C-alpha positions in Angstrom: 98.6 126.6 147.5 100.8 124.6 145.3 99.3 121.5 143.7 99.3 118.4 145.9 101.5 115.6 144.7 101.6 111.8 145.3 104.5 112.2 147.8 102.4 114.7 149.9 99.6 112.1 150.2 102.1 109.4 151.1 103.8 111.5 153.8 100.4 112.3 155.3 99.3 108.7 155.4 96.3 109.2 153.2 96.8 105.7 151.8 96.1 103.9 155.1 92.6 102.4 155.0 90.8 100.3 157.6 91.2 96.7 158.6 90.3 94.4 155.6 87.4 92.8 157.6 85.8 96.3 158.0 85.8 97.1 154.3 82.9 98.1 152.1 83.3 96.1 148.8 82.0 99.1 146.9 85.3 100.8 147.7 87.3 98.1 145.7 87.9 100.4 142.6 89.9 102.7 144.9 91.9 100.1 146.8 95.4 99.3 145.6 96.3 96.3 147.8 96.0 94.7 151.2 99.0 94.8 153.5 99.2 93.3 157.0 95.5 93.1 157.3 94.9 96.7 156.2 93.6 98.0 152.9 95.9 100.4 151.1 94.2 103.2 149.1 95.3 103.8 145.5 96.7 107.3 145.8 96.6 107.9 142.0 92.8 107.5 142.3 92.9 110.0 145.2 94.7 112.6 143.1 92.3 112.1 140.2 89.2 112.4 142.4 90.7 115.4 144.2 91.3 117.1 140.8 87.7 116.4 139.7 86.2 117.6 143.0 88.4 120.8 142.9 87.3 121.7 139.4 83.6 121.2 140.3 83.6 123.1 143.6 85.5 126.0 141.9 82.6 126.4 139.5 80.0 126.3 142.3 81.9 129.0 144.3 82.6 131.1 141.2 78.8 131.4 140.6 78.5 133.0 144.1 77.1 130.0 146.0 78.1 128.6 149.4 79.6 125.2 150.3 78.8 123.9 153.8 81.6 122.0 155.6 80.5 119.1 157.9 82.8 117.3 160.3 81.9 116.4 163.9 84.7 113.9 164.6 87.2 115.1 167.2 90.4 115.0 165.0 88.7 116.9 162.1 86.3 119.5 163.6 88.7 122.2 164.7 90.7 122.3 161.4 87.5 122.2 159.4 86.0 125.1 161.4 89.2 127.1 160.9 89.2 126.5 157.1 85.5 127.2 156.7 85.9 130.5 158.7 88.9 131.5 156.6 86.9 131.1 153.4 83.7 132.6 154.9 81.8 129.4 154.4 79.2 127.8 156.7 80.2 124.8 158.8 78.8 122.3 161.2 81.3 120.8 163.6 79.5 120.1 166.9 76.3 118.2 166.1 74.2 117.8 163.0 70.6 118.8 163.9 68.1 116.6 162.1 66.4 118.7 159.5 69.2 121.2 159.2 68.7 121.1 155.4 65.4 119.4 154.9 63.6 121.6 157.4 65.6 124.8 156.8 62.7 127.1 157.6 62.7 125.9 161.2 66.5 126.3 161.4 66.2 129.9 160.1 63.7 130.6 163.0 66.4 129.4 165.4 69.0 131.5 163.8 66.7 134.6 164.1 66.2 133.8 167.8 69.9 133.5 168.3 70.4 136.8 166.6 67.7 138.5 168.7 69.3 137.1 171.9 72.6 138.6 170.8 71.0 142.0 170.3 69.1 141.8 173.6 72.4 141.2 175.5 73.7 144.5 174.2 70.7 146.5 175.5 70.3 148.3 178.8 67.2 146.3 179.7 69.4 143.1 179.8 71.9 144.8 182.1 69.1 145.7 184.4 67.8 142.1 184.7 68.2 140.0 187.7 71.5 138.0 187.7 69.6 134.7 187.4 67.6 135.9 184.3 70.8 137.1 182.6 72.5 133.8 183.3 69.6 131.9 181.7 69.7 134.0 178.6 73.5 133.7 178.3 73.3 129.9 178.7 70.5 129.7 176.1 72.6 131.7 173.6 75.8 129.7 174.2 73.9 126.4 173.7 72.4 127.7 170.4 75.8 129.1 169.3 77.6 125.8 169.9 75.3 124.1 167.4 74.3 126.9 165.0 77.2 129.3 165.3 78.9 128.0 162.1 75.8 128.7 160.0 74.7 132.0 161.6 75.1 133.9 158.3 73.3 131.3 156.2 70.2 132.8 154.6 69.5 130.1 152.1 70.4 126.4 151.6 74.0 125.7 150.6 74.8 124.7 147.0 77.0 121.8 148.1 78.4 119.9 151.2 81.9 118.9 152.0 82.0 116.0 154.4 84.7 114.3 156.4 83.7 110.7 157.2 80.4 109.8 155.4 79.5 107.0 157.9 79.5 109.4 160.8 77.7 112.2 158.9 75.1 109.9 157.2 72.1 112.0 158.3 73.6 115.1 156.6 74.3 113.1 153.5 70.8 111.7 153.4 69.3 115.2 153.7 71.5 116.5 150.9 70.5 113.6 148.7 66.9 114.2 149.3 67.3 117.8 148.2 69.6 117.1 145.3 72.5 119.0 146.9 75.8 117.6 145.6 78.2 116.1 148.3 82.0 116.2 148.2 83.5 113.9 150.8 86.6 112.1 152.1 85.7 108.4 151.8 87.6 105.7 153.7 87.7 102.0 152.9 84.8 101.2 155.3 82.3 103.4 153.4 80.1 103.3 150.3 81.5 105.9 147.8 78.2 105.7 145.8 76.5 107.7 148.5 78.2 110.9 147.5 78.7 112.7 144.2 82.4 113.4 144.5 84.2 110.8 146.6 87.8 111.5 147.5 89.3 108.1 148.6 91.4 108.8 151.7 92.2 108.0 155.3 89.5 110.0 157.2 90.8 109.3 160.7 94.4 110.5 160.7 94.8 114.3 161.5 97.6 114.8 158.9 95.6 113.1 156.1 92.4 115.1 156.9 94.4 118.4 157.3 96.1 118.0 153.9 92.9 117.2 152.0 90.7 119.8 153.8 93.3 122.5 152.9 93.6 121.3 149.3 89.8 121.5 149.0 89.9 124.9 150.6 92.5 126.1 148.1 90.2 125.1 145.3 87.4 127.2 146.9 89.8 130.1 147.3 90.6 129.9 143.6 86.9 129.9 142.8 86.4 133.0 145.0 89.3 134.8 143.3 87.8 134.0 139.8 84.4 135.3 141.0 86.1 138.6 142.1 87.9 138.9 138.8 84.6 138.2 136.9 82.9 141.0 138.9 85.8 143.4 138.4 85.9 142.7 134.7 82.1 143.3 134.4 82.4 146.6 136.3 85.3 147.7 134.1 83.3 146.8 131.0 80.3 148.7 132.3 82.4 151.8 133.0 84.0 151.6 129.5 80.5 151.3 127.9 79.3 154.3 129.9 82.4 156.3 128.9 81.8 155.4 125.2 78.2 156.5 125.5 79.3 159.9 127.0 81.9 160.4 124.3 79.3 159.7 121.6 76.9 162.2 123.2 79.7 164.8 123.3 80.5 164.4 119.6 76.9 164.8 118.7 
């Protein structure tokens, strides 16, 4: 994806904050002005913060770690789920279960149960069950899948969180803080940017704004994944060359 420019942010309405009476004074470094009772976000700061966040997440992904996407608000959840799936990253877009990070051992048990239900539904024994029993199992699996489906392949804690709307996802952020997991987030004028490690000042309500920034963040992850693949390919090539040199040396002897 080509680099995002000031005009892209402007066109997507990233600069529109909340009503001035709803502001959090700790956002003042990122506010450009007030217009018609609304705070206007300084888009130069948004670009600078996005660059910083992109560089940091690239390194996390390059080292082979996972970033969990979190967005349960209506206008963000589908596009966040799509982007996370595209990048093969875990995501939570339905409901944040308390303890999803801080009590990960319990969550893993639930994931195992969901996986065993899935296996059971493919077996002949399931097909021979009474209709009512089958329905109960199907409903149980669907219920678990709606909440845990996005993290089904997560075997360990994520290395970072990417959050849309830190006020709404405050439980997820509190859990990440407790465990020292860095948080990247879109932060609107009604929120406290000090609650996250990499705040990206932006309108977190408008679909176009969220879409542009989620995809920009996703592009940084994609670059990190590509660099990781190149690192692995280079290491493999280097090993093969080393082995070839060793064989050549043996042959000469």
